C-alpha positions as CSV (number, residue, x, y, z in Angstrom):
1,M,159.7,95.2,84.1
2,L,156.0,94.6,82.6
3,P,155.8,94.4,78.8
4,Q,155.5,97.7,76.9
5,T,152.2,97.8,74.8
6,R,150.9,99.5,71.9
7,F,147.5,100.2,73.4
8,Q,145.7,103.5,73.4
9,Y,144.9,104.4,77.0
10,I,141.5,105.9,77.8
11,E,140.8,106.6,81.5
12,L,137.5,108.0,82.7
13,A,135.9,108.7,86.1
14,E,132.7,106.8,85.6
15,L,131.0,104.5,83.2
16,D,128.1,102.0,82.9
17,S,130.6,99.5,82.0
18,T,133.9,99.5,80.3
19,N,133.0,96.5,78.0
20,E,129.8,98.4,76.9
21,E,132.0,101.5,76.4
22,A,134.4,99.6,74.3
23,K,131.6,98.3,72.0
24,R,130.3,101.7,71.5
25,L,133.6,103.1,70.5
26,V,134.4,100.0,68.2
27,Q,130.9,100.6,66.4
28,A,131.7,104.4,66.0
29,E,135.1,103.5,64.5
30,A,136.5,105.8,67.3
31,L,139.5,103.7,68.2
32,R,142.8,104.0,66.6
33,G,143.7,100.3,67.1
34,P,143.8,98.1,70.3
35,A,142.9,100.1,73.3
36,I,142.6,100.1,77.3
37,I,139.6,101.5,78.7
38,R,139.6,102.1,82.4
39,A,136.9,103.5,84.7
40,H,137.3,104.4,88.3
41,H,133.6,103.5,88.9
42,Q,131.2,101.4,87.0
43,T,127.5,101.9,87.4
44,A,126.6,98.7,85.6
45,G,129.6,96.5,85.8
46,R,128.9,93.0,84.6
47,G,130.3,89.4,85.1
48,T,129.6,86.1,83.4
49,Q,126.1,84.7,83.0
50,G,124.4,87.9,83.4
51,R,125.9,88.5,87.2
52,T,126.5,92.1,88.4
53,W,130.2,93.1,89.0
54,H,130.0,95.7,91.8
55,S,132.5,98.4,90.9
56,P,132.6,101.2,93.4
57,A,134.7,104.1,93.2
58,G,138.1,103.8,95.0
59,V,137.9,100.2,95.5
60,G,139.1,98.3,92.5
61,L,140.7,98.3,89.3
62,Y,138.0,98.1,86.2
63,F,139.1,98.1,82.7
64,S,138.7,96.6,79.2
65,V,141.3,95.5,76.9
66,V,140.0,96.0,73.2
67,H,141.3,94.3,70.0
68,P,139.3,95.5,67.0
69,F,140.0,92.9,64.4
70,A,140.4,95.4,61.6
71,S,143.7,96.3,63.2
72,W,144.9,93.1,64.2
73,V,147.7,91.8,62.0
74,D,147.3,88.3,60.1
75,V,143.8,87.7,61.6
76,P,141.4,86.1,59.0
77,P,138.4,88.5,58.4
78,A,135.8,85.7,59.1
79,L,137.3,84.4,62.2
80,V,134.8,84.5,65.2
81,P,136.5,83.9,68.4
82,V,133.8,82.2,70.5
83,T,136.1,79.7,72.1
84,P,136.6,79.9,76.1
85,L,140.4,79.6,75.2
86,F,140.5,83.4,75.1
87,T,139.3,83.5,78.7
88,L,141.8,81.0,79.8
89,A,144.6,83.1,78.0
90,A,143.2,86.3,79.9
91,G,143.5,84.4,83.1
92,V,147.2,83.5,82.5
93,A,148.0,87.1,81.2
94,C,146.4,88.4,84.5
95,A,148.2,86.0,86.8
96,E,151.5,86.6,85.3
97,S,151.3,90.3,85.1
98,I,150.1,90.5,88.8
99,R,152.9,88.4,89.8
100,E,155.5,90.4,88.0
101,L,154.2,93.7,89.6
102,T,153.4,92.5,93.1
103,G,155.3,89.2,93.6
104,L,151.9,87.4,94.3
105,E,151.2,83.9,93.2
106,I,147.8,84.0,91.5
107,Q,145.7,80.9,90.9
108,L,143.0,80.4,88.5
109,K,139.6,79.0,89.2
110,P,137.9,77.9,86.1
111,I,136.9,79.4,84.0
112,N,137.2,83.2,84.8
113,D,138.3,83.9,88.3
114,L,141.5,85.1,89.9
115,Y,142.3,83.7,93.3
116,V,144.9,84.3,96.0
117,Q,145.2,82.1,99.1
118,R,142.0,80.5,97.9
119,Q,140.1,83.8,98.0
120,K,138.6,85.7,95.1
121,L,140.8,88.6,93.9
122,G,139.1,89.3,90.6
123,G,137.3,88.1,87.5
124,I,137.4,88.2,83.8
125,L,134.7,88.6,81.1
126,V,135.7,88.0,77.4
127,E,133.1,89.0,74.8
128,S,133.0,89.1,71.0
129,L,131.4,92.0,69.2
130,I,129.7,90.4,66.2
131,S,128.3,92.1,63.1
132,Q,127.3,90.5,59.8
133,N,128.7,87.1,60.9
134,Q,132.2,88.6,61.4
135,C,133.9,89.7,64.6
136,Q,134.5,93.3,64.8
137,A,136.5,93.1,68.1
138,L,137.5,91.0,71.0
139,I,136.8,92.7,74.3
140,T,138.3,91.6,77.7
141,G,136.9,93.0,80.6
142,I,138.9,92.7,84.0
143,G,138.0,93.6,87.6
144,L,140.4,93.4,90.4
145,N,140.0,94.3,94.2
146,V,142.7,96.5,95.1
147,F,141.7,98.1,98.4
148,E,139.9,96.6,101.4
149,H,136.4,97.9,101.6
150,A,132.9,96.6,103.0
151,A,131.4,97.1,99.3
152,M,133.8,94.2,98.3
153,V,132.6,91.8,100.8
154,E,129.0,92.8,100.2
155,A,129.4,92.3,96.5
156,C,130.5,88.7,97.0
157,R,127.7,88.2,99.3
158,Q,125.1,89.3,96.7
159,E,126.8,87.0,94.1
160,G,125.7,84.1,96.2
161,R,128.3,81.7,94.9
162,G,130.2,81.3,98.3
163,N,133.2,83.3,97.3
164,Q,135.3,84.9,99.9
165,P,136.8,88.3,98.5
166,I,140.4,89.2,99.0
167,S,142.1,92.5,97.8
168,L,145.8,93.3,96.7
169,E,145.8,95.6,100.0
170,A,145.2,92.3,102.1
171,C,147.9,90.4,100.3
172,I,150.8,92.7,99.9
173,P,152.9,93.8,102.8
174,P,151.9,97.5,104.0
175,H,155.1,99.0,103.3
176,R,155.0,97.7,99.6
177,F,151.4,98.4,99.1
178,E,151.8,102.1,100.2
179,R,152.7,102.9,96.6
180,F,149.1,101.9,95.5
181,R,147.6,104.4,98.0
182,Q,149.5,107.5,96.6
183,L,146.6,108.3,94.0
184,D,146.6,111.9,94.6
185,G,150.5,112.0,94.2
186,G,150.3,110.0,90.9
187,Q,152.3,107.1,91.9
188,G,149.5,104.9,92.7
189,Q,147.6,105.9,89.3
190,A,150.9,105.2,87.5
191,L,151.1,101.6,89.1
192,M,147.4,101.2,88.1
193,R,148.3,102.0,84.6
194,E,151.4,100.0,84.6
195,L,149.4,96.9,85.6
196,C,146.7,97.6,82.9
197,E,149.3,97.8,80.2
198,G,151.2,94.9,81.6
199,I,148.1,92.7,81.4
200,A,147.3,94.1,77.9
201,G,150.6,93.3,76.6
202,N,150.5,89.7,77.8
203,L,147.2,89.3,76.5
204,D,148.2,90.5,73.0
205,G,150.9,87.9,73.0
206,F,148.6,84.9,74.1
207,Y,145.8,85.9,71.8
208,Q,148.1,86.0,68.9
209,Q,149.2,82.4,69.8
210,L,145.7,81.2,69.8
211,I,144.9,82.6,66.5
212,Q,148.0,81.0,65.1
213,G,146.7,77.7,66.6
214,Q,149.0,77.2,69.6
215,S,146.5,76.6,71.9
216,Q,148.2,73.8,73.9
217,L,150.7,76.3,75.2
218,I,148.0,78.3,76.8
219,L,146.1,75.1,78.1
220,D,149.4,73.8,79.6
221,R,150.2,77.3,81.4
222,Y,146.5,77.4,82.7
223,T,146.6,74.1,84.2
224,Q,149.9,74.9,86.0
225,L,148.1,78.0,87.7
226,Q,144.8,76.2,88.2
227,L,143.4,76.0,91.8
228,P,143.8,72.7,93.3
229,D,140.5,70.4,93.2
230,T,138.9,72.4,90.5
231,E,137.9,71.0,87.2
232,L,138.3,72.7,83.8
233,K,135.3,72.1,81.5
234,F,134.5,73.4,78.1
């Protein structure tokens, strides 16, 4: 059973970017607290270093986990989390949540990629929303390849980094993956939401550990999941 979460859940058919929508909602003070923002389609999804994250409808799971600092307990007001440790923690949270729900063993390619069988399953983009030298929110964008689709292959080709994509559909036995297909009947959507909320719940715990100075626990777990023959650099 994935962890229960205290996150507001917002699901929309289309957005430019779930991270950008998160920033808009935080700045408008429109969130009650921590939130999950999911879009079925992103028209301007983003990866690290300004790369495009192609997010066609019906192919992947695209969402952001939002931690507004005003609602985070025991967070010093002036704390600005610009450290890549938050990205490492997000990778561990994703790996453990996906394994819990699907049984897949996820590996992490530094610093923000999720791999299965040495192929790319997804990616993470952690951003801080800064105003007046203080962090208003920590926003964790996550994209996962769920269904096999030509657009997924083309997106990796356009990225130009030599990645080979893989999807949950390609990794999970057909009789088990069938649950994800039942989107119209509701079961598939419920599983997508369960995965979002499971990742958010794990993120919450790991982020709290970092804020409390327990970074070595995160580093140790990341190292255990790290893809062989890759190097972690800060």
